[in-house]
KOLVEXRO-617016 format. One line per field, with one value per residue: residue number from 0; residue in three letters; x, y, z of N, C-alpha, C, CB in turn. Coordinates in pm, whole numbers. Glycine has a CB too. Example, Ala and Ser with C-alpha at 12.3 -4.5 7.8 and 13.67 -1.06 7.14 Angstrom:
<pts>
num c(0 | 1);
residuo c(ALA | SER);
nc1 c(1319 | 1285);
nc2 c(-569 | -225);
nc3 c(780 | 708);
cac1 c(1230 | 1367);
cac2 c(-450 | -106);
cac3 c(780 | 714);
cc1 c(1320 | 1290);
cc2 c(-330 | 3);
cc3 c(780 | 787);
cbc1 c(1131 | 1408);
cbc2 c(-447 | -60);
cbc3 c(905 | 572);
</pts>
This chain:
<pts>
num c(0 | 1 | 2 | 3 | 4 | 5 | 6 | 7 | 8 | 9 | 10 | 11 | 12 | 13 | 14 | 15 | 16 | 17 | 18 | 19 | 20 | 21 | 22 | 23 | 24 | 25 | 26 | 27 | 28 | 29 | 30 | 31 | 32 | 33 | 34 | 35 | 36 | 37 | 38 | 39 | 40 | 41 | 42 | 43 | 44 | 45 | 46 | 47 | 48 | 49 | 50 | 51 | 52 | 53 | 54 | 55 | 56 | 57 | 58 | 59 | 60 | 61 | 62 | 63 | 64 | 65 | 66 | 67 | 68 | 69 | 70 | 71 | 72 | 73 | 74 | 75 | 76 | 77 | 78 | 79 | 80 | 81 | 82 | 83 | 84 | 85 | 86 | 87 | 88 | 89 | 90 | 91 | 92 | 93 | 94 | 95 | 96 | 97 | 98 | 99 | 100 | 101 | 102 | 103 | 104 | 105 | 106 | 107 | 108 | 109 | 110 | 111 | 112 | 113 | 114 | 115 | 116 | 117 | 118 | 119 | 120 | 121 | 122 | 123 | 124 | 125 | 126 | 127 | 128 | 129 | 130 | 131 | 132 | 133 | 134 | 135 | 136 | 137 | 138 | 139 | 140 | 141 | 142 | 143 | 144 | 145 | 146 | 147 | 148 | 149 | 150 | 151 | 152 | 153 | 154 | 155 | 156 | 157 | 158 | 159 | 160 | 161 | 162 | 163 | 164 | 165 | 166 | 167 | 168 | 169 | 170 | 171 | 172 | 173 | 174 | 175 | 176 | 177 | 178 | 179 | 180 | 181 | 182 | 183 | 184 | 185 | 186 | 187 | 188 | 189 | 190 | 191 | 192 | 193 | 194 | 195 | 196 | 197);
residuo c(UNK | UNK | UNK | UNK | UNK | UNK | UNK | UNK | UNK | UNK | UNK | UNK | UNK | UNK | UNK | UNK | UNK | UNK | UNK | UNK | UNK | UNK | UNK | UNK | UNK | UNK | UNK | UNK | UNK | UNK | UNK | UNK | UNK | UNK | UNK | UNK | UNK | UNK | UNK | UNK | UNK | UNK | UNK | UNK | UNK | UNK | UNK | UNK | UNK | UNK | UNK | UNK | UNK | UNK | UNK | UNK | UNK | UNK | UNK | UNK | UNK | UNK | UNK | UNK | UNK | UNK | UNK | UNK | UNK | UNK | UNK | UNK | UNK | UNK | UNK | UNK | UNK | UNK | UNK | UNK | UNK | UNK | UNK | UNK | UNK | UNK | UNK | UNK | UNK | UNK | UNK | UNK | UNK | UNK | UNK | UNK | UNK | UNK | UNK | UNK | UNK | UNK | UNK | UNK | UNK | UNK | UNK | UNK | UNK | UNK | UNK | UNK | UNK | UNK | UNK | UNK | UNK | UNK | UNK | UNK | UNK | UNK | UNK | UNK | UNK | UNK | UNK | UNK | UNK | UNK | UNK | UNK | UNK | UNK | UNK | UNK | UNK | UNK | UNK | UNK | UNK | UNK | UNK | UNK | UNK | UNK | UNK | UNK | UNK | UNK | UNK | UNK | UNK | UNK | UNK | UNK | UNK | UNK | UNK | UNK | UNK | UNK | UNK | UNK | UNK | UNK | UNK | UNK | UNK | UNK | UNK | UNK | UNK | UNK | UNK | UNK | UNK | UNK | UNK | UNK | UNK | UNK | UNK | UNK | UNK | UNK | UNK | UNK | UNK | UNK | UNK | UNK | UNK | UNK | UNK | UNK | UNK | UNK);
nc1 c(39 | 44 | -224 | -423 | -397 | -185 | -307 | -526 | -384 | -249 | -409 | -522 | -328 | -357 | -593 | -581 | -353 | -471 | -714 | -658 | -518 | -631 | -536 | -331 | -37 | 9 | 182 | 156 | 388 | 526 | 765 | 844 | 1050 | 1046 | 1118 | 802 | 600 | 278 | 70 | 75 | 191 | -93 | -341 | -633 | -726 | -968 | -822 | -594 | -658 | -789 | -588 | -446 | -654 | -618 | -385 | -205 | -51 | 323 | 415 | 683 | 1004 | 1168 | 1237 | 1352 | 1399 | 1575 | 1654 | 1386 | 1396 | 1602 | 1474 | 1244 | 1382 | 1478 | 1219 | 1103 | 1277 | 1259 | 989 | 773 | 691 | 643 | 721 | 800 | 756 | 870 | 742 | 782 | 680 | 846 | 833 | 982 | 1134 | 1381 | 1643 | 1685 | 1864 | 2096 | 2226 | 2357 | 2328 | 2362 | 2341 | 2083 | 2022 | 2154 | 1981 | 1714 | 1795 | 1866 | 1603 | 1541 | 1329 | 1142 | 1203 | 1030 | 1005 | 817 | 870 | 830 | 885 | 1217 | 1473 | 1603 | 1992 | 2105 | 1892 | 1847 | 2014 | 1948 | 1695 | 1806 | 1932 | 1869 | 1634 | 1615 | 1821 | 1672 | 1408 | 1210 | 1080 | 1134 | 937 | 937 | 764 | 680 | 467 | 185 | 0 | 1 | -32 | -173 | -211 | 21 | 71 | -107 | -28 | 181 | 89 | -14 | 204 | 292 | 122 | 122 | 361 | 550 | 711 | 994 | 1095 | 1431 | 1471 | 1683 | 1752 | 1856 | 1725 | 1641 | 1823 | 2120 | 2262 | 2405 | 2245 | 2274 | 2101 | 2054 | 2073 | 2130 | 2282 | 2389 | 2719 | 2676 | 2595 | 2348 | 2305 | 2144 | 2017 | 2182 | 2032 | 1944);
nc2 c(-1304 | -1110 | -994 | -861 | -779 | -649 | -416 | -319 | -263 | -4 | 115 | 257 | 395 | 566 | 704 | 813 | 990 | 1169 | 1231 | 1465 | 1626 | 1709 | 1813 | 1717 | 1541 | 1263 | 941 | 669 | 392 | 108 | -160 | -395 | -567 | -378 | -33 | 123 | 443 | 386 | 598 | 908 | 1206 | 1398 | 1532 | 1389 | 1214 | 941 | 916 | 799 | 601 | 398 | 323 | 205 | -5 | -162 | -300 | -597 | -921 | -1010 | -1149 | -1126 | -1261 | -1080 | -704 | -357 | -226 | -6 | 113 | 253 | 424 | 614 | 764 | 816 | 1006 | 1208 | 1268 | 1410 | 1598 | 1787 | 1890 | 2122 | 2127 | 2173 | 1921 | 1609 | 1269 | 906 | 645 | 256 | -68 | -399 | -708 | -899 | -1016 | -1099 | -853 | -737 | -488 | -326 | -74 | 110 | 126 | 309 | 550 | 571 | 678 | 921 | 1029 | 1033 | 1168 | 1405 | 1538 | 1575 | 1389 | 1216 | 916 | 545 | 220 | -11 | -382 | -712 | -1020 | -1144 | -903 | -849 | -826 | -568 | -418 | -423 | -292 | -1 | -64 | -54 | 180 | 404 | 542 | 599 | 849 | 1089 | 1087 | 909 | 553 | 210 | -103 | -395 | -717 | -1058 | -1177 | -1093 | -1002 | -791 | -560 | -364 | -235 | -154 | 54 | 179 | 281 | 475 | 643 | 736 | 848 | 1037 | 1243 | 1346 | 1519 | 1743 | 2061 | 2216 | 2497 | 2742 | 3017 | 3304 | 3573 | 3804 | 3637 | 3368 | 3041 | 2976 | 2687 | 2359 | 2257 | 2118 | 1873 | 1787 | 1613 | 1706 | 1530 | 1556 | 1429 | 1346 | 1306 | 1336 | 1269 | 1368 | 1353 | 1537 | 1858 | 2013);
nc3 c(213 | 489 | 375 | 502 | 701 | 665 | 566 | 687 | 905 | 775 | 716 | 977 | 1066 | 876 | 906 | 1177 | 1119 | 938 | 1093 | 1276 | 1160 | 896 | 624 | 586 | 379 | 241 | 106 | -85 | -104 | -252 | -182 | -342 | -519 | -689 | -599 | -596 | -660 | -552 | -522 | -501 | -330 | -147 | -6 | 30 | 174 | 139 | -101 | -56 | 102 | -4 | -191 | 1 | 26 | -190 | -209 | -238 | -220 | -262 | -511 | -563 | -408 | -243 | -193 | -217 | -10 | 50 | -148 | -203 | 2 | -27 | -258 | -125 | 58 | -147 | -267 | -65 | 37 | -108 | -71 | 87 | 351 | 684 | 871 | 864 | 800 | 775 | 742 | 772 | 685 | 718 | 638 | 662 | 453 | 220 | 128 | -239 | -330 | -458 | -349 | -85 | 294 | 388 | 222 | 210 | 489 | 491 | 268 | 414 | 681 | 584 | 485 | 696 | 843 | 1095 | 1124 | 1136 | 1181 | 1136 | 1190 | 1107 | 1225 | 1142 | 1011 | 695 | 671 | 555 | 572 | 895 | 940 | 949 | 1028 | 1297 | 1367 | 1234 | 1345 | 1585 | 1552 | 1406 | 1550 | 1556 | 1588 | 1619 | 1582 | 1666 | 1614 | 1619 | 1468 | 1207 | 1322 | 1494 | 1347 | 1314 | 1570 | 1644 | 1408 | 1441 | 1713 | 1635 | 1445 | 1675 | 1809 | 1546 | 1544 | 1780 | 1872 | 1935 | 1836 | 1960 | 2078 | 2127 | 2321 | 2426 | 2592 | 2270 | 2046 | 1949 | 1950 | 1807 | 1622 | 1807 | 2096 | 2411 | 2557 | 2926 | 3246 | 3575 | 3905 | 4177 | 4114 | 3917 | 3588 | 3310 | 2971 | 2706 | 2382 | 2106 | 2002 | 1732);
cac1 c(-4 | -49 | -270 | -589 | -349 | -147 | -439 | -554 | -287 | -176 | -555 | -575 | -189 | -371 | -669 | -475 | -286 | -609 | -840 | -551 | -503 | -713 | -463 | -157 | 1 | 30 | 217 | 202 | 526 | 586 | 904 | 908 | 1163 | 1091 | 1017 | 745 | 488 | 184 | 0 | 172 | 151 | -251 | -417 | -721 | -746 | -1017 | -761 | -502 | -728 | -841 | -464 | -421 | -741 | -564 | -223 | -197 | 71 | 380 | 523 | 822 | 1072 | 1252 | 1246 | 1470 | 1362 | 1696 | 1611 | 1301 | 1404 | 1693 | 1393 | 1176 | 1399 | 1478 | 1112 | 1057 | 1347 | 1122 | 865 | 795 | 608 | 796 | 734 | 754 | 818 | 853 | 703 | 810 | 634 | 894 | 780 | 1080 | 1128 | 1501 | 1643 | 1781 | 1859 | 2248 | 2233 | 2420 | 2203 | 2418 | 2273 | 1915 | 2004 | 2152 | 1861 | 1616 | 1807 | 1891 | 1491 | 1442 | 1198 | 1171 | 1201 | 1012 | 1029 | 752 | 896 | 782 | 1000 | 1328 | 1496 | 1767 | 2092 | 2051 | 1802 | 1870 | 2111 | 1879 | 1581 | 1871 | 2034 | 1837 | 1516 | 1672 | 1869 | 1561 | 1313 | 1182 | 1097 | 1134 | 852 | 949 | 711 | 700 | 352 | 154 | -109 | -16 | 37 | -299 | -177 | 147 | 61 | -197 | 63 | 269 | -49 | -37 | 271 | 299 | -9 | 99 | 472 | 541 | 812 | 1047 | 1213 | 1457 | 1542 | 1803 | 1859 | 1807 | 1618 | 1631 | 1935 | 2169 | 2361 | 2355 | 2205 | 2286 | 1973 | 2095 | 2050 | 2267 | 2231 | 2545 | 2843 | 2624 | 2524 | 2259 | 2322 | 2021 | 2088 | 2213 | 1934 | 1991);
cac2 c(-1301 | -1093 | -846 | -822 | -760 | -493 | -312 | -311 | -117 | 117 | 217 | 242 | 471 | 699 | 732 | 876 | 1135 | 1279 | 1259 | 1531 | 1714 | 1656 | 1891 | 1643 | 1506 | 1121 | 913 | 572 | 309 | -18 | -197 | -538 | -588 | -222 | 54 | 186 | 503 | 354 | 691 | 1071 | 1298 | 1378 | 1544 | 1342 | 1066 | 897 | 810 | 688 | 490 | 325 | 277 | 78 | -124 | -256 | -360 | -714 | -966 | -953 | -1252 | -1140 | -1256 | -1029 | -597 | -273 | -108 | 100 | 210 | 292 | 525 | 695 | 793 | 902 | 1143 | 1325 | 1362 | 1494 | 1721 | 1913 | 1922 | 2279 | 2091 | 2175 | 1804 | 1506 | 1156 | 793 | 519 | 130 | -183 | -440 | -838 | -1027 | -1096 | -1048 | -779 | -748 | -393 | -330 | 19 | 23 | 164 | 467 | 633 | 594 | 701 | 1027 | 1162 | 1052 | 1268 | 1557 | 1557 | 1607 | 1319 | 1121 | 730 | 480 | 68 | -148 | -494 | -834 | -1129 | -1135 | -836 | -864 | -744 | -413 | -339 | -437 | -141 | 124 | -32 | -55 | 289 | 535 | 548 | 676 | 974 | 1068 | 1102 | 780 | 423 | 117 | -162 | -546 | -818 | -1185 | -1197 | -956 | -971 | -662 | -490 | -271 | -201 | -127 | 78 | 279 | 366 | 534 | 758 | 877 | 947 | 1131 | 1343 | 1464 | 1571 | 1927 | 2102 | 2262 | 2644 | 2778 | 3146 | 3370 | 3743 | 3883 | 3566 | 3211 | 2960 | 2866 | 2582 | 2260 | 2240 | 1948 | 1859 | 1683 | 1655 | 1629 | 1470 | 1541 | 1439 | 1198 | 1393 | 1226 | 1392 | 1337 | 1356 | 1668 | 1895 | 2101);
cac3 c(309 | 525 | 300 | 586 | 858 | 658 | 455 | 821 | 997 | 734 | 721 | 1069 | 1075 | 763 | 960 | 1260 | 1075 | 897 | 1178 | 1364 | 1047 | 697 | 530 | 584 | 290 | 215 | -15 | -26 | -170 | -233 | -243 | -335 | -661 | -729 | -559 | -660 | -569 | -559 | -478 | -505 | -241 | -125 | 151 | 16 | 281 | 67 | -213 | 33 | 182 | -152 | -250 | 91 | -13 | -315 | -220 | -229 | -170 | -379 | -597 | -561 | -303 | -199 | -184 | -267 | 74 | 63 | -303 | -160 | 121 | -141 | -362 | -65 | 58 | -191 | -210 | 76 | 84 | -229 | 0 | 172 | 452 | 810 | 913 | 769 | 839 | 723 | 832 | 680 | 693 | 662 | 671 | 653 | 325 | 202 | 30 | -397 | -320 | -382 | -267 | 66 | 336 | 473 | 117 | 253 | 576 | 426 | 238 | 489 | 742 | 451 | 426 | 812 | 876 | 1114 | 1061 | 1203 | 1130 | 1226 | 1157 | 1176 | 1238 | 1106 | 895 | 610 | 718 | 481 | 598 | 1007 | 1001 | 949 | 1135 | 1433 | 1396 | 1184 | 1441 | 1748 | 1530 | 1360 | 1598 | 1478 | 1660 | 1566 | 1684 | 1630 | 1654 | 1572 | 1364 | 1190 | 1408 | 1608 | 1295 | 1363 | 1695 | 1633 | 1347 | 1546 | 1799 | 1511 | 1420 | 1776 | 1814 | 1459 | 1558 | 1926 | 1897 | 1960 | 1842 | 2103 | 2105 | 2295 | 2303 | 2511 | 2529 | 2156 | 1991 | 1865 | 1972 | 1701 | 1668 | 1869 | 2207 | 2437 | 2691 | 3000 | 3339 | 3675 | 4022 | 4247 | 4057 | 3756 | 3454 | 3256 | 2856 | 2592 | 2251 | 2060 | 1958 | 1642);
cc1 c(104 | -131 | -339 | -481 | -272 | -235 | -453 | -522 | -242 | -291 | -537 | -473 | -275 | -488 | -654 | -470 | -393 | -697 | -779 | -557 | -574 | -626 | -339 | -137 | 65 | 83 | 250 | 265 | 536 | 715 | 958 | 923 | 1165 | 1028 | 928 | 652 | 349 | 53 | 70 | 87 | 23 | -267 | -590 | -700 | -802 | -919 | -648 | -523 | -742 | -742 | -426 | -510 | -699 | -447 | -278 | -64 | 106 | 387 | 646 | 890 | 1116 | 1214 | 1331 | 1422 | 1469 | 1654 | 1519 | 1313 | 1473 | 1585 | 1290 | 1243 | 1477 | 1310 | 1078 | 1178 | 1349 | 1061 | 863 | 709 | 735 | 777 | 705 | 835 | 781 | 849 | 668 | 721 | 756 | 838 | 871 | 1125 | 1284 | 1524 | 1754 | 1844 | 2045 | 2324 | 2318 | 2315 | 2221 | 2360 | 2161 | 1918 | 2045 | 2050 | 1778 | 1694 | 1809 | 1742 | 1466 | 1353 | 1212 | 1124 | 1154 | 954 | 875 | 795 | 859 | 883 | 1125 | 1382 | 1641 | 1835 | 2087 | 1967 | 1768 | 1915 | 2079 | 1748 | 1673 | 1941 | 1917 | 1657 | 1534 | 1720 | 1776 | 1480 | 1198 | 1145 | 1080 | 1059 | 909 | 874 | 720 | 605 | 277 | 11 | -147 | 1 | -66 | -258 | -74 | 137 | 4 | -128 | 138 | 204 | -33 | 78 | 288 | 240 | -13 | 260 | 445 | 688 | 867 | 1121 | 1318 | 1530 | 1582 | 1766 | 1761 | 1728 | 1610 | 1763 | 1976 | 2231 | 2276 | 2361 | 2181 | 2174 | 2054 | 2054 | 2145 | 2214 | 2378 | 2645 | 2818 | 2572 | 2472 | 2253 | 2213 | 2113 | 2083 | 2111 | 2017 | 1842);
cc2 c(-1200 | -985 | -784 | -709 | -609 | -394 | -216 | -186 | -27 | 236 | 271 | 440 | 627 | 792 | 845 | 986 | 1199 | 1284 | 1391 | 1633 | 1667 | 1715 | 1800 | 1543 | 1371 | 1106 | 757 | 428 | 194 | -80 | -360 | -560 | -449 | -149 | 173 | 311 | 467 | 470 | 795 | 1121 | 1382 | 1447 | 1475 | 1176 | 930 | 817 | 749 | 578 | 336 | 307 | 152 | -93 | -203 | -288 | -532 | -800 | -981 | -1139 | -1218 | -1186 | -1189 | -841 | -534 | -146 | 13 | 245 | 320 | 408 | 654 | 793 | 865 | 1060 | 1228 | 1395 | 1492 | 1597 | 1853 | 1979 | 2071 | 2229 | 2158 | 2024 | 1707 | 1343 | 1048 | 699 | 363 | 19 | -292 | -621 | -930 | -1094 | -1020 | -916 | -741 | -597 | -396 | -177 | 15 | 130 | 309 | 566 | 672 | 659 | 865 | 1091 | 1163 | 1170 | 1393 | 1570 | 1606 | 1527 | 1278 | 969 | 665 | 355 | -9 | -277 | -588 | -900 | -1049 | -1037 | -872 | -777 | -625 | -320 | -359 | -312 | -44 | 107 | -24 | 120 | 443 | 576 | 691 | 809 | 1074 | 1108 | 1033 | 689 | 325 | 6 | -320 | -597 | -942 | -1215 | -1050 | -926 | -857 | -564 | -314 | -181 | -129 | 63 | 243 | 375 | 474 | 639 | 815 | 956 | 1040 | 1259 | 1419 | 1520 | 1664 | 1950 | 2247 | 2420 | 2703 | 2894 | 3199 | 3502 | 3772 | 3758 | 3383 | 3175 | 2888 | 2757 | 2498 | 2307 | 2086 | 1976 | 1785 | 1722 | 1614 | 1627 | 1437 | 1553 | 1306 | 1336 | 1284 | 1361 | 1310 | 1336 | 1465 | 1751 | 2035 | 2159);
cc3 c(369 | 502 | 391 | 671 | 780 | 615 | 614 | 929 | 962 | 690 | 858 | 1144 | 979 | 820 | 1089 | 1226 | 1026 | 996 | 1263 | 1248 | 901 | 636 | 504 | 487 | 319 | 133 | 54 | -183 | -138 | -300 | -249 | -477 | -690 | -626 | -662 | -602 | -664 | -608 | -451 | -373 | -205 | -16 | 113 | 85 | 198 | -33 | -142 | 40 | 75 | -214 | -125 | 63 | -129 | -325 | -153 | -242 | -289 | -428 | -572 | -420 | -201 | -260 | -180 | -160 | 86 | -40 | -265 | -71 | 37 | -193 | -290 | 23 | 26 | -254 | -133 | 94 | -28 | -158 | 64 | 282 | 594 | 892 | 887 | 854 | 763 | 791 | 740 | 740 | 672 | 737 | 650 | 524 | 283 | 92 | -122 | -377 | -330 | -404 | -87 | 161 | 382 | 378 | 184 | 403 | 599 | 415 | 340 | 591 | 654 | 425 | 598 | 900 | 926 | 1057 | 1136 | 1104 | 1212 | 1156 | 1204 | 1154 | 1206 | 1017 | 865 | 700 | 721 | 581 | 784 | 1016 | 957 | 1026 | 1304 | 1475 | 1368 | 1252 | 1497 | 1702 | 1450 | 1451 | 1621 | 1660 | 1596 | 1707 | 1587 | 1666 | 1615 | 1501 | 1326 | 1200 | 1505 | 1475 | 1319 | 1526 | 1695 | 1545 | 1375 | 1685 | 1717 | 1510 | 1535 | 1805 | 1714 | 1467 | 1681 | 1973 | 1881 | 1897 | 1939 | 2081 | 2184 | 2245 | 2438 | 2431 | 2360 | 2041 | 1991 | 1904 | 1850 | 1739 | 1747 | 1979 | 2256 | 2574 | 2797 | 3172 | 3495 | 3801 | 4068 | 4150 | 3905 | 3719 | 3327 | 3111 | 2793 | 2503 | 2194 | 2014 | 1878 | 1591);
cbc1 c(-32 | -32 | -364 | -706 | -217 | -42 | -663 | -494 | -178 | -71 | -728 | -547 | -13 | -422 | -705 | -351 | -166 | -704 | -894 | -390 | -349 | -895 | -426 | -109 | 64 | -52 | 340 | 56 | 657 | 494 | 1011 | 816 | 1108 | 1039 | 1089 | 694 | 513 | 188 | -64 | 147 | 221 | -310 | -427 | -749 | -884 | -1090 | -703 | -491 | -901 | -935 | -338 | -467 | -875 | -579 | -67 | -278 | 86 | 551 | 515 | 875 | 1124 | 1385 | 1206 | 1475 | 1334 | 1862 | 1515 | 1256 | 1510 | 1762 | 1347 | 1111 | 1393 | 1594 | 1069 | 1041 | 1501 | 977 | 847 | 728 | 561 | 782 | 716 | 824 | 798 | 919 | 551 | 977 | 522 | 1030 | 667 | 1019 | 963 | 1575 | 1628 | 1663 | 1761 | 2360 | 2091 | 2654 | 2147 | 2616 | 2238 | 1814 | 2051 | 2189 | 1760 | 1559 | 1908 | 2000 | 1404 | 1363 | 1128 | 1163 | 1331 | 947 | 1222 | 569 | 979 | 658 | 983 | 1345 | 1468 | 1788 | 2182 | 1936 | 1681 | 1941 | 2256 | 1855 | 1441 | 2011 | 2200 | 1853 | 1517 | 1824 | 1993 | 1543 | 1300 | 1364 | 1025 | 1286 | 646 | 1039 | 623 | 720 | 233 | 204 | -111 | 132 | 69 | -454 | -161 | 224 | 24 | -308 | 170 | 278 | -222 | -90 | 360 | 266 | -147 | 16 | 568 | 527 | 821 | 1175 | 1164 | 1555 | 1453 | 1986 | 2129 | 1957 | 1621 | 1606 | 1911 | 2255 | 2490 | 2403 | 2101 | 2492 | 1808 | 2262 | 1926 | 2429 | 2117 | 2576 | 2980 | 2462 | 2662 | 2076 | 2490 | 1886 | 2048 | 2299 | 1815 | 2094);
cbc2 c(-1429 | -1112 | -850 | -996 | -923 | -472 | -435 | -415 | -126 | 75 | 129 | 47 | 357 | 642 | 625 | 829 | 1137 | 1238 | 1111 | 1445 | 1729 | 1722 | 2041 | 1557 | 1599 | 1046 | 1019 | 532 | 353 | -95 | -116 | -661 | -692 | -161 | 122 | 101 | 692 | 294 | 658 | 1210 | 1363 | 1232 | 1763 | 1371 | 1101 | 985 | 881 | 700 | 561 | 397 | 422 | 141 | -80 | -209 | -241 | -741 | -1078 | -832 | -1253 | -1009 | -1276 | -1122 | -575 | -235 | -162 | 13 | 112 | 205 | 460 | 589 | 673 | 806 | 1171 | 1310 | 1308 | 1382 | 1674 | 1848 | 1814 | 2452 | 1890 | 2346 | 1795 | 1558 | 1131 | 772 | 570 | 80 | -189 | -363 | -874 | -1135 | -1064 | -1164 | -694 | -766 | -346 | -468 | 40 | 42 | 69 | 502 | 564 | 423 | 602 | 1015 | 1153 | 907 | 1250 | 1518 | 1420 | 1677 | 1262 | 1144 | 641 | 544 | -12 | -152 | -506 | -900 | -1264 | -1228 | -683 | -799 | -759 | -442 | -377 | -541 | -122 | 173 | -187 | -190 | 271 | 522 | 425 | 588 | 957 | 953 | 1167 | 710 | 402 | 102 | -97 | -617 | -799 | -1275 | -1307 | -910 | -1058 | -640 | -567 | -399 | -297 | -279 | -20 | 170 | 274 | 463 | 702 | 842 | 914 | 1085 | 1265 | 1357 | 1543 | 2001 | 2103 | 2134 | 2734 | 2657 | 3250 | 3298 | 3683 | 3976 | 3623 | 3204 | 2869 | 2912 | 2636 | 2143 | 2319 | 1864 | 1748 | 1661 | 1630 | 1718 | 1339 | 1398 | 1398 | 1002 | 1512 | 1165 | 1426 | 1445 | 1271 | 1663 | 1908 | 2028);
cbc3 c(359 | 609 | 164 | 722 | 957 | 575 | 372 | 860 | 1056 | 604 | 706 | 1134 | 967 | 585 | 974 | 1259 | 960 | 768 | 1288 | 1411 | 1030 | 618 | 586 | 729 | 240 | 203 | -96 | 96 | -137 | -260 | -154 | -259 | -817 | -884 | -457 | -719 | -537 | -447 | -389 | -687 | -258 | -106 | 220 | -120 | 420 | 31 | -363 | 153 | 232 | -249 | -271 | 248 | -43 | -436 | -80 | -303 | -75 | -355 | -754 | -605 | -324 | -244 | -132 | -464 | 216 | -3 | -437 | -123 | 268 | -281 | -443 | 18 | 130 | -296 | -157 | 233 | 118 | -328 | 112 | 90 | 439 | 972 | 978 | 577 | 964 | 651 | 924 | 678 | 598 | 653 | 605 | 722 | 205 | 166 | 105 | -585 | -206 | -466 | -272 | 114 | 444 | 487 | -18 | 260 | 637 | 332 | 101 | 554 | 816 | 256 | 329 | 769 | 831 | 1207 | 1034 | 1303 | 1203 | 1231 | 1151 | 1136 | 1129 | 1072 | 906 | 423 | 670 | 338 | 486 | 1046 | 976 | 805 | 1127 | 1421 | 1262 | 987 | 1564 | 1843 | 1464 | 1321 | 1565 | 1350 | 1759 | 1500 | 1697 | 1661 | 1654 | 1657 | 1433 | 1066 | 1470 | 1767 | 1139 | 1391 | 1773 | 1533 | 1298 | 1620 | 1872 | 1366 | 1400 | 1923 | 1844 | 1368 | 1556 | 2100 | 1852 | 2168 | 1720 | 2168 | 2127 | 2416 | 2228 | 2497 | 2470 | 2081 | 1848 | 1674 | 2079 | 1611 | 1753 | 1856 | 2211 | 2486 | 2647 | 2965 | 3325 | 3688 | 4002 | 4319 | 4203 | 3771 | 3374 | 3378 | 2755 | 2559 | 2163 | 1966 | 2074 | 1524);
</pts>
């Protein structure tokens, strides 16, 4: 449980990504008991959908999401793609991992990946740190729901967001701006500052 909702939600995400760009490379990892890549990076959408349809409920009571994120971050750092994202689905199981969440956050950030967390129910404290802090600093988002019946809609929304984001470059005078930029708006004496852009 909730196998059907999980399969349908992930299939909606995969279809959205491949409909926008059939050359996208997608990988699938399970992290129940151990972080195992069930399908390596491929631009074959049918292959990923078959892997999604083979997902079954795990008999293990806990997962190791932090270790899975470390492996994924290191994998993505080797990738030559310009756009990277990590999407996790957490169903409220405890986390048996012994690694600190900070290490996973560092690897995902080094990879330049946006982090998207779809959370059903309560999450383990070690995961909660990542789910709360990593999406806003990487350009991702956290989606929380009470029941898995919303997984299809949530993952459809993630797919739509991933396929409709843009890269914005700033230039002045002789070429691109180097270093960090601070975006913001001013009205009278009030200043609203956005996140630092790197």
